C-alpha positions in Angstrom: -28.2 -112.0 -136.3 -31.7 -111.7 -135.0 -33.9 -114.9 -135.3 -37.4 -114.0 -134.2 -39.9 -116.8 -133.6 -43.7 -116.9 -133.4 -45.5 -118.9 -130.8 -48.9 -119.5 -132.3 -51.7 -121.3 -130.4 -55.2 -122.1 -131.7 -57.7 -122.8 -129.0 -60.6 -125.3 -129.2 -62.9 -122.3 -129.7 -60.8 -121.2 -132.7 -59.2 -118.2 -130.9 -55.7 -117.7 -132.1 -53.0 -116.2 -129.9 -49.6 -115.2 -131.2 -46.5 -114.3 -129.2 -43.4 -112.8 -131.0 -40.1 -113.9 -129.4 -36.5 -113.1 -130.1 -36.8 -109.5 -130.9 -37.8 -106.3 -129.2 -39.2 -102.8 -129.7 -40.4 -101.5 -133.0 -39.3 -104.7 -134.8 -41.5 -106.8 -132.6 -44.6 -104.7 -133.6 -43.7 -105.0 -137.3 -43.7 -108.7 -137.0 -46.9 -108.7 -135.0 -48.5 -106.6 -137.8 -47.4 -109.1 -140.4 -49.3 -111.9 -138.5 -52.3 -109.6 -138.2 -52.3 -109.1 -142.0 -52.2 -112.9 -142.5 -55.0 -113.6 -140.0 -57.1 -110.6 -141.1 -58.3 -109.6 -137.6 -56.8 -108.6 -134.3 -59.0 -108.6 -131.2 -56.4 -107.5 -128.6 -52.7 -106.7 -128.4 -50.6 -107.0 -125.2 -47.1 -105.7 -125.1 -44.6 -107.8 -123.1 -41.4 -106.9 -121.3 -39.5 -107.8 -124.5 -41.2 -104.9 -126.3 -39.8 -102.4 -123.9 -36.3 -103.9 -124.0 -33.7 -101.9 -125.9 -33.2 -102.8 -129.6 -30.7 -105.6 -130.1 -28.5 -103.3 -132.3 -25.4 -102.0 -130.6 -23.6 -98.9 -131.8 -20.2 -98.0 -130.4 -18.6 -94.7 -131.1 -15.0 -94.1 -130.2 -12.9 -91.0 -130.2 -9.2 -90.8 -129.5 -7.7 -87.6 -128.1 -4.0 -87.2 -128.6 -2.7 -84.2 -126.8 
């Protein structure tokens, strides 16, 4: 089961940076949007390599041919 985490840093100047870890793709953006709603403002968004990784869900289809 996916266990995403947020790394939240607040600088001395009050600037907040958030990094979503433990998930990828569309789900990563959904979680980032959740934090944006809580904070009320987003200055900049940077997509990491995790965003471009395939989703963690695996689907396996099998077909047996009996001739």
